Structures are given as structure tokens and as C-alpha cells.
C-alpha positions in Angstrom: -58.8 62.4 -96.7 -61.4 64.4 -94.7 -60.7 68.0 -93.9 -59.5 68.7 -90.4 -61.9 71.1 -88.7 -61.4 73.5 -85.8 -64.0 75.4 -83.9 -63.7 79.2 -83.5 -65.8 81.3 -81.1 -67.7 84.1 -82.8 -69.0 87.2 -81.0 -71.5 89.3 -82.8 -72.3 92.9 -81.7 -75.9 93.7 -82.7 -78.8 91.2 -83.0 -81.1 93.2 -85.4 -81.4 92.9 -89.2 -77.7 92.5 -89.9 -76.9 90.8 -86.6 -79.4 88.1 -87.4 -78.0 87.8 -91.0 -74.5 87.2 -89.7 -75.7 84.8 -87.0 -77.5 82.7 -89.6 -74.4 82.9 -91.9 -72.1 81.7 -89.2 -74.5 78.8 -88.4 -74.7 77.7 -92.1 -71.2 78.5 -93.6 -69.5 75.3 -92.4 -72.2 73.1 -94.0 -72.3 75.1 -97.2 -68.6 75.5 -97.9 -67.1 72.7 -95.7 -64.8 75.3 -94.1 -61.9 74.2 -92.0 -62.9 76.7 -89.3 -66.3 75.9 -87.9 -68.0 78.9 -86.2 -69.4 78.5 -82.7 -71.9 81.2 -81.8 -70.3 82.1 -78.5 -71.8 85.5 -77.5 -74.2 88.2 -78.8 -74.3 91.7 -77.5 -77.3 94.1 -77.7 -78.3 97.4 -76.2 -80.2 95.8 -73.3 -79.9 92.6 -71.4 -83.4 91.6 -72.4 -82.9 92.0 -76.1 -79.5 90.3 -75.9 -81.1 87.3 -74.2 -83.8 87.2 -76.8 -81.2 87.1 -79.6 -79.2 84.5 -77.8 -82.2 82.2 -77.5 -83.5 82.8 -81.1 -80.1 82.5 -82.9 -78.4 79.8 -80.8 -75.6 81.7 -79.0 -74.1 80.3 -75.9 -74.2 83.5 -74.0 -75.5 87.1 -74.1 -74.5 90.5 -72.8 -75.3 94.2 -73.0 -71.7 95.2 -72.5 -69.6 95.3 -75.7 -66.4 95.3 -73.8 -67.4 92.0 -72.0 -67.8 90.4 -75.5 -64.6 91.8 -77.0 -62.5 90.8 -73.9 -64.0 87.4 -73.4 -61.3 84.7 -74.1 -63.9 82.3 -75.7 -64.7 85.0 -78.3 -61.9 84.6 -80.9 -63.3 86.7 -83.7 -65.7 89.6 -83.8 -68.5 90.7 -86.1 -69.6 94.3 -85.7 -73.2 94.9 -86.8 -74.1 97.8 -84.6 -74.7 101.5 -85.5 -71.7 103.3 -87.2 -71.0 105.4 -84.1 -69.9 102.3 -82.2 -67.6 100.8 -84.9 -64.3 102.6 -84.0 -64.2 101.8 -80.3 -65.1 98.2 -80.7 -62.6 97.6 -83.5 -59.8 99.3 -81.8 -60.4 97.3 -78.6 -60.5 94.1 -80.6 -57.3 94.8 -82.5 -55.5 95.6 -79.3 -56.3 92.0 -78.2 -55.3 90.5 -81.5 -58.8 89.5 -82.5 -60.0 89.4 -86.1 -62.8 91.9 -87.0 -65.5 91.9 -89.6 -67.2 95.3 -89.6 -70.4 96.2 -91.5 -70.2 99.2 -93.8 -69.7 102.1 -93.5 -66.5 101.5 -91.7 -67.0 104.4 -89.2 -69.3 107.3 -88.5 -66.8 109.7 -90.1 -63.7 109.8 -92.3 -61.6 110.3 -89.2 -63.1 107.2 -87.6 -62.4 105.0 -90.7 -58.8 106.4 -91.0 -58.2 105.5 -87.4 -59.8 102.1 -87.7 -57.7 101.3 -90.8 -54.5 102.5 -89.0 -55.3 100.3 -86.0 -56.0 97.3 -88.2 -52.8 97.6 -90.1 -50.7 98.3 -87.0 -52.0 95.2 -85.3 -51.5 93.0 -88.3 -54.8 91.3 -87.4 -57.3 90.0 -90.1 -59.9 92.6 -90.9 -62.8 92.8 -93.4 -65.6 95.1 -94.3 -69.2 94.0 -95.2 -69.9 94.8 -98.8 -72.2 91.8 -99.5 -73.9 92.7 -102.8 -70.8 92.5 -104.9 -70.5 88.9 -103.9 -73.5 87.6 -106.0 -72.4 84.9 -108.5 -73.5 87.3 -111.3 -71.3 90.2 -110.1 -68.4 88.0 -109.4 -68.7 86.7 -112.9 -68.9 90.3 -114.2 -65.6 91.0 -112.5 -64.1 87.9 -114.1 -65.2 88.9 -117.5 -63.8 92.4 -117.2 -60.5 91.1 -115.8 -60.1 88.7 -118.7 -60.8 91.5 -121.2 -63.9 89.9 -122.5 -65.5 93.3 -123.2 -62.3 95.1 -124.1 -61.1 98.3 -122.6 -63.7 99.9 -120.4 -64.8 103.3 -121.5 -67.9 104.1 -119.3 -69.6 103.0 -116.1 -73.1 103.8 -114.8 -74.1 102.7 -111.4 -77.0 103.3 -109.0 -78.2 102.2 -105.5 -81.8 103.2 -105.3 -84.5 102.2 -102.9 -87.8 103.8 -101.8 -88.1 103.1 -98.1 -88.2 106.9 -97.5 -90.1 107.9 -100.6 -93.3 108.7 -98.8 -92.9 112.3 -97.3 -95.3 111.2 -94.4 -92.9 108.5 -93.4 -91.9 109.5 -89.8 -88.5 110.8 -88.9 -86.3 108.0 -87.4 -82.6 107.4 -86.7 -82.2 107.1 -90.4 -83.0 110.8 -90.9 -80.4 112.1 -88.5 -76.6 112.2 -89.0 -74.8 112.1 -92.4 -73.6 108.5 -91.7 -77.2 107.4 -91.9 -78.2 109.4 -95.0 -78.1 108.1 -98.5 -74.4 109.0 -99.0 -73.5 107.2 -95.8 -75.9 104.2 -96.1 -76.5 103.4 -99.8 -73.7 105.1 -101.8 -70.9 103.0 -100.3 -72.3 99.8 -101.8 -72.2 101.0 -105.4 -69.0 103.0 -104.9 -67.5 99.7 -103.7 -68.9 97.9 -106.8 -67.3 100.5 -109.1 -63.9 100.1 -107.4 -64.2 96.3 -107.6 -65.3 96.3 -111.3 -63.2 99.1 -112.7 -60.5 100.0 -110.2 -59.5 103.3 -108.5 -61.4 106.5 -108.9 -59.3 109.6 -109.3 -61.7 112.5 -109.2 -65.4 113.2 -108.6 -68.1 115.9 -108.9 -71.2 115.6 -106.8 -74.6 116.9 -105.9 -76.4 116.0 -102.7 -79.9 117.0 -101.7 -82.5 116.6 -99.0 -85.9 116.6 -100.7 -88.1 116.0 -97.6 -86.6 118.5 -95.1 -89.2 117.7 -92.4 -91.1 114.6 -91.6 -93.6 113.7 -88.9 -91.7 113.8 -85.6 -88.8 116.1 -86.6 -86.5 117.7 -89.1 -84.3 115.7 -91.5 -80.5 116.4 -91.1 -79.1 114.1 -93.8 -79.5 113.5 -97.6 -82.3 111.8 -99.6 -80.5 111.4 -102.9 -77.3 112.3 -104.6 -75.5 112.0 -107.9 -71.9 112.1 -109.0 -69.7 112.0 -112.0 -66.3 110.5 -111.8 -63.1 109.5 -113.6 -61.4 106.2 -113.1 -57.7 105.7 -113.1 -58.0 103.6 -116.3 -59.5 106.6 -118.1 -63.2 105.5 -118.1 -65.9 108.0 -117.4 -68.5 107.2 -114.7 -71.9 108.3 -113.4 -73.6 107.2 -110.2 -76.9 107.9 -108.5 -78.1 107.1 -105.0 -81.5 107.5 -103.5 -83.7 106.4 -100.7 -86.7 108.1 -102.2 -86.7 106.4 -105.6 -90.3 105.5 -105.8 -90.8 101.9 -107.0 -87.2 100.8 -106.5 -86.8 98.2 -103.8 -83.2 97.0 -104.4 -81.9 99.1 -107.3 -78.3 98.1 -107.0 -77.6 98.2 -110.7 -74.8 98.9 -113.1 -74.0 99.2 -116.8 -70.4 98.9 -118.1 -69.4 99.7 -121.7 -66.2 98.4 -123.3 -64.5 98.5 -126.7 -65.6 94.8 -127.4 -68.8 94.5 -125.5 -71.0 95.6 -122.6 -72.4 94.3 -119.3 -75.7 95.1 -117.4 -76.8 93.9 -114.0 -79.7 94.7 -111.6 -79.9 93.3 -108.1 -83.7 93.1 -108.3 -82.9 90.2 -110.8 -79.7 89.2 -109.0 -79.4 85.8 -110.6 -79.1 87.2 -114.2 -76.3 89.0 -116.0 -76.8 90.6 -119.4 -73.8 90.4 -121.7 -73.2 91.9 -125.2 -70.3 90.9 -127.3 -69.5 92.8 -130.5 -68.2 89.7 -132.4 -70.5 87.6 -134.6 -73.0 88.2 -137.3 -74.9 91.4 -137.2 -78.2 89.5 -137.4 -77.6 87.8 -134.0 -75.9 90.6 -132.1 -77.7 91.7 -128.9 -77.6 91.4 -125.2 -77.8 87.8 -124.0 -79.4 87.0 -120.6 -77.1 84.7 -118.7 -78.8 82.8 -115.8 -76.3 82.0 -113.0 -75.6 78.4 -112.3 -72.9 76.0 -111.1 -70.5 77.3 -113.7 -70.4 80.7 -112.0 -68.4 81.7 -108.8 -69.8 80.5 -105.4 -73.1 79.2 -106.9 -72.7 75.4 -106.7 -72.2 75.2 -102.9 -75.8 76.5 -102.6 -77.5 74.7 -105.4 -76.6 72.3 -108.3 -79.4 73.5 -110.5 -78.7 76.3 -113.0 -81.2 79.1 -112.9 -82.5 78.1 -109.5 -80.8 81.2 -108.0 -79.2 82.4 -104.8 -80.6 85.0 -102.4 -79.6 87.8 -100.1 -78.7 85.6 -97.1 -76.3 83.6 -99.4 -74.2 86.7 -100.0 -73.7 87.0 -96.2 -72.7 83.3 -96.1 -70.1 83.9 -98.8 -68.8 86.8 -96.7 -68.5 84.5 -93.7 -66.6 82.0 -95.8 -64.1 84.7 -96.8 -63.7 86.0 -93.3 -63.0 82.4 -92.0 -60.6 81.8 -94.8 -58.7 85.0 -94.0 -58.4 83.9 -90.3 -57.3 80.4 -91.3 -54.6 81.9 -93.7 -53.6 84.7 -91.3 -54.0 87.2 -94.1 -56.8 89.7 -94.7 -58.8 89.2 -97.9 -60.7 91.8 -99.9 -62.4 94.0 -98.9 -60.2 95.0 -96.0 -60.5 98.1 -93.7 -58.3 100.0 -96.2 -60.8 99.2 -99.0 -63.6 100.4 -96.8 -61.7 103.5 -96.0 -61.2 104.2 -99.7 -65.0 104.1 -100.2 -65.3 106.6 -97.3 -62.7 108.8 -98.9 -64.7 108.9 -102.1 -67.9 109.6 -100.1 -66.2 112.5 -98.3 -64.9 113.9 -101.6 -68.4 113.8 -103.1 -69.8 115.7 -100.1 -67.0 118.3 -100.4 -67.6 118.6 -104.1 -71.4 119.2 -103.5 -70.5 121.9 -101.0 -67.9 123.7 -103.2 -69.5 122.9 -106.5 -66.3 121.8 -108.1 -64.4 118.7 -109.0 -62.4 117.0 -106.2 -59.3 114.9 -106.6 -59.4 111.8 -104.4 -55.7 112.1 -103.5 -56.7 115.2 -101.4 -58.9 113.1 -99.1 
């Protein structure tokens, strides 16, 4: 029996880098995953009428607007994707929830811890489906790592090292932009949430942190820099494991350094997003002569790979992670129940970011319960 399909009108706020990614994902998700809900690109919102019309034409939306309230309140827009700057997230989400409309919001959840707390409260009070965009953890390799850890394949976890390192601001002569103003746009606001989310997904809750945060290039052509270039943190997980993380936008040579190492009592796992279709696994069992890390190439046997490609080792890409997110968002709407990561999960990441910033200021350990 063929699956009964129903259209759902999607409104996307923002048509730039992430707005385009979500528009492409919503156009492709029905074919890739044969979803029961089939997205209809109903309306796109941008900062000007001209850019909104340009995005409408390029991505295939029915309509365009430069008024976010018009999009949120439109009856044909049944679910909303927020892919605009962090400062806009709270107002849009609260308005959508007041109308009972599901919301997918790009990370970070808000421009401040107060924003994300209010957004989480609004989401939970409304009972409406909500989700936060942490796409990197959805690669088939990282999903498989989560499965291995949950099944106990590498034993009890004792240590975690994670990083999110890129070099788009490594050149000190790179001009000042919106990225160099406001803590929400700095490394702790922009890059750190992805790896903190990964750590929570792979190992579970973090109970305390110690951090250092630094602005290396304090001035750039065109203005002063008011946020951080790189940061490091130590942490303890609720399960007792020790952890270390490093985040940087000035890591010369690193293009997509979303990477982690996990050590357990029976084995270990390594992953690097620059080689996102491979997972390195070490299992302690077996003859000493053959022990060592094994490179596992992702394929149809791994989570969410086969809908994209039937050939092992052929690989998935960045856009595919966004399509998987779209599938999860649509499934949540169909089921009437939010799926991980919810606004509360996004707020927990923001609480840890706030604790690291407070730790760096006070030069002391901070317990997460205090935030």
C-alpha cells in the first residue's frame, strides 16, 4: 500500500547560506525519505523586498516578503524555519508558538541565555513541536558512533576530546564584519555550540566546566573586535568521564575541524568532519598482532545513509545533513511530538556556553546547575 501524503506549507526566514540549505532540504526531503508530509515552499522572508523576491525565484517559493510577521501569521504557512541572525530568533519563535505553529530554529537558540530560556519556556508552554539545528551530529558516521557507545561497544567512557576549528578569520587582515561584533557571533556563540551538542549527544550531561576565552586579533581593518577568536574548556560529565574541548575561528589550515576522540574501557572512537564518511574504531579484543584503529567507511548499513546512496564508501555531504534534519522535523510534526534536539536541548548548550564564559571571567570551575 502506498504511503498517504499530505502537503504542508513551509515558511523560511532568511534566504542566505542557511536559508538556501533549508529550502533545498525541504525540496528534496520527500523524494529522499518518502515522507508522509510533503513540504510546499510557501513563503520566504528576507531583509528587503528585492532580496526576498530573488530568493523566491531562485529557490521555488510561492511568495516572498520582507516582513517576518506577515510570514508567521500567514495561514498558508503551517511550519516555520528560522535561519536569520540570532537577535531575531526570540521574537519570531514566540510569535509562531502563540499561533500554534511548529518551529525549527538554527543554533544558537537565541542571542543570549535569557533569550534561549524564554524561547524554551514559550515552546514548552505552547506544546508545539520545536527543534534546533545541530546538523553535524547527524552524519551517518556520528550517528553510528552514538549507537556504538549506547550499546557499550567501547565499554565505560573515561575521556572525551572535541574541537570545532576553522580558519575563516585566521588572517589578521581579514576585515571586521558582523562576525566580529557581539558574543553571539564569536567563536563561543558560533562554533562551540556544535561540539558541545556533540559531547552531550555522545556522552550525556556535563556537570561542571573550566574555560579560557581569548580575542587574539583585537582590531581588524574597519573596526575593533568585540568577541572571541578561540576558547578552550575542561569539563566533567555526569557519567564521570573527563573532557576537553577547543574552539577556534583562527585555526590556520582547518576548514571543518569538527572532530572528537572518545576513550572507553573496551575501545576507542575517532572522527573528523573533514573526512565525514569515515569513523575510526579501536576494539581491545582480539590478538595483539592485529589490534589497531580500523577505518570504517560509511555505507547502507549505517544510519540514514541508504536513502541517499546504495553504494558503500560513496559518501554523503553537508546538504544531506540538512535533509536529515528536515526529515526529523517533518516526522515530529506528523507525530505531534518534538524530537531531539528540542529547544530545551539547545538551551542546555547555551547554559554550558554561559558557564564557560563565566568561568573564563572568574578563573574558576563552574557547576552547570548554577546556570
